[in-house]
N, C-alpha and C positions, 0 to 999 in steps of 0.2 A: 422338523417334526413330521411324523407320518400321518397322513389323512387319506380318505377316499375322495378322489377327484373325478369329475365327469369332464373328459377332455375331448374336444372336437378334432377329428382327423382332418388334416389339411393337405396331406400328401401320402400316397402309398405307391412305392416304386419297387419293381423287381430289379435288383442289382445284378444278380447273376446266379445261375444254378441253384434255384430254390432259396436264395437269400434275399430277404426283403428289407426295405427301409420304410418305416412309418414315422411321420412327423405329426405330433399333436400340439394343440395350443391350450395352455393354461398358465397364466402369469404366476400364480402362487406356487404351483408345483415347480415351475422353472426357477423361481427365486430360491426355493428351499433345497434344490438338488446340488449335490457335490459329486465331483468325479470319483468313480468307483462304486457309487450306489446303484441300486437297481429298482425297477418297477415291478409290481405284482399285478398282472392284468387279467381281468375276467374275460374269458373267451366264450361268450354265449351263455344263455340261461341254462342250457342242459349240462354244463360242466361246473361241478362244485369247486374244484381246485383251480386256482389262478395259475398263470404262467409267469415265472420270474425272468425278466429280460433286463440286461444292463443298459444304462443310459449311454448313448453314443455321443451326443453333444447337446448343449443348450445354447440357444441364440435368442436373446430378448425373451419373449413369452412362448417360444417354441422348444419342444423337447423331442429329440430324435432317438429312436431305438431301432436296432438292426437285429434280425433273427433269421434262423434257418427253419424251414418247415420240416418237422419230424413226425408229429402226431396230429390228432384231430384238432387239438386246441390251436396250435400254430397254423394249421391249414385254414381254420376258421378265421384267424386273425389276418392271414394273407389275403383273404377275399373281402375284407372290409372296404367300404367305399369312403371317398372324401365326403365330409359332412356328417358322417356317422359318429356317434358318441361312444367313447370307451370308458368303462369303469376301471379306474386305476388306483391301486393302493401304493402309496409311496411318498417321498423317496425312502427306501429301506436300506438298512445296513450301514456299516462304517466305510467311509471313503478313503481315498489316498491323502496322506499328509504331504503337502508340497514343500520341497526343499528350496533353499535360497539360491543354490548354485545350478550348474548345468545338469541336465537330466537326460537319461535315455529311457524311452518307453519301448517295450518289447511286446508285440502282439502275435498270437498264433491262431490262424483260422478264424473261427467265430469268436475267439477271444480278442480279436483286433479292435472291434468297434469301441469298447469302453476306454481303450487307450487313446482314442481321439479326444475324448473329453479331458483326459489327464493332460495331454499335450496342450489343449486349449487353455487349461487352467494353470499352466506352469508359470513360475515367476521369472525364469531366465531362459537361456537357450535350450532347445529340445532337439534331440536326434531320435528318429524312429527306426526301429528294426522290426520288419513285419514278415512273417513266414506263412506260406500257403502250400497246399499240396501241388497245385497246378494252375495254369493260367486262368482257367475258367472259374477258379475260386477266389481270384484276387479282387478285393473290394477297397474302396475309400482312399486309394492312393493319392488322387488329386486333393482330397480334403486334408490329408496329412501334410502334403507339400505346402499347403496354404498356411499352416501354422508351425511347421518345423523348419529348422535350419538345414537338416539333411534327412533323407529318407532312403533306407536300404531295404530292398525287397529280396526275399529268398523263396525259392520253390523247390520242392522235393525232386521234381523231374527236370529242373533247369529250363522250363518253358518261359519263365520270366525272371529277370534279375540274376541273382547269384544261385548257382546250382548247389543246394545243400541246406543245412539247418541255420536257424537264426544265431546259433552260437559262433558261427564263423566270423561274421562281421562284428558281432558283439565283443568277442575277445580282443579284436584289433582296437576297438574303441576303448575298452577298459585298460589296455596296455598304455594308452596315451596319458592316463592319469588326469584327464581334463574334466571328469564327471564326478558330481557329488552324490548321485543316487541313481538307482534303476527301479523301474516299475514294470510289472508284467502281468499278463492275463493270457491263458490258453490251456492246452492240455497239460495234465499233471507231469508227464514225462518231460515236456519242454521246460516247464517252470523249474523242475528239479535240476535240469542241466544249467539253466540260467543261474539258479541259486549257487551251484557249485562254482561257476565262474566268478560270480560276485564275491563269494567267500575267498576264492583264490587271490583276487585283486583287492580285497578289503574295501569293497564298495557296498554301502547299505542297499538292501533290496526290499521292496514291498511287493507282495504277491496277492492277486485277486483270485481266490479259489473258486472253482466251478463244481458244484455238487447238486444233486437232485434236491428239490425243495417242495415241501407240502404247504405249510401254513405261511411261511415267510416272516414269522414273528417270534420264532424260538420255542413254540409250544410242542410241535410234533416230533422233533429230534431226528427227522429223516436226514438232514444235512450235516450230521455230526462228523467231525474230523479230529484226528489226534494232533494235539499241540503240547508243547512243554509248559509245565506250570510256571508261575511267576518266579519261583525260587530256582528253577532249573534253566531258565533262559540264558543266564550268564555262565553256565557250566559247560565245559568242553564236551561236545557231543561225542568225541572220539572215545570218551570214557565209557560210553554205552548208555542207551536209553532204556530205562526200566519202568515197570508199572508204577513205581513210587513217584516218578517225576513227569508222568504223562497225564493229561486231562483231556476230556472230550469237549471240544468247543463246537458251537453251532455257527455254521458259515453264514446263515441269514442274519444273525443278530450280533455275534461276536466278530464277524467278518462283514462282507466277503474279503476285505483287505486285511492281511496280516503281515507283520514283520516276518521275513523269511526265516529268521533264526528261531521263531516260535514253532514252526511247522515241523512235524515228524514225518519226513518223506518216506 
């Protein structure tokens, strides 16, 4: 259930290259949170709109979220001090549905942090495939290694791990037939490529979509995205997507997690 909580900051750390990790303490918020959900954080009295940030992990009564400074709101957040109280609306949205079997989590860039919570929440063995632009953008690798059986890192420039995209190690893993499901978050072009691979190997995929959000509760419609209607989900998409079988869903309240087969890429 979503509520407004006043959460004490107990840690604020610069991870790398304008990417920060903040840990807050609130037992009730931690207890209510599910992997894939997000928080809507008030960033100072001067800013009306809250900032949506995915939950990175939950540990006892602590909630961690990781974000990149882009505008005035996230810059304000990055300067917050330990002991300061944050006004947090959450947890919001629909989270991941955890499968019983082996799982692959795929994260790209700043879409990587919420996949740590997914790995932490898994019921069975987890393999992580994490993609970044370059070495200075790589974050949370040790945290993933602590909860995953295997961790593969890719970088666009080859400065860390595998030189290339996340689809390279992902396809090799899917070929093995050992995995029951895949979950992913990151840029839309990456998620589309992951969806194509999962469809090729007939492995279910859940995607956490990233869109601009205003209200976070489904009222403003800023985060609308195209999805197939309930009737059309089981229809072969190769037959063509038409206006008759497409509906506009709200990422904040209908998602952010969707079955990949519902998404009109």
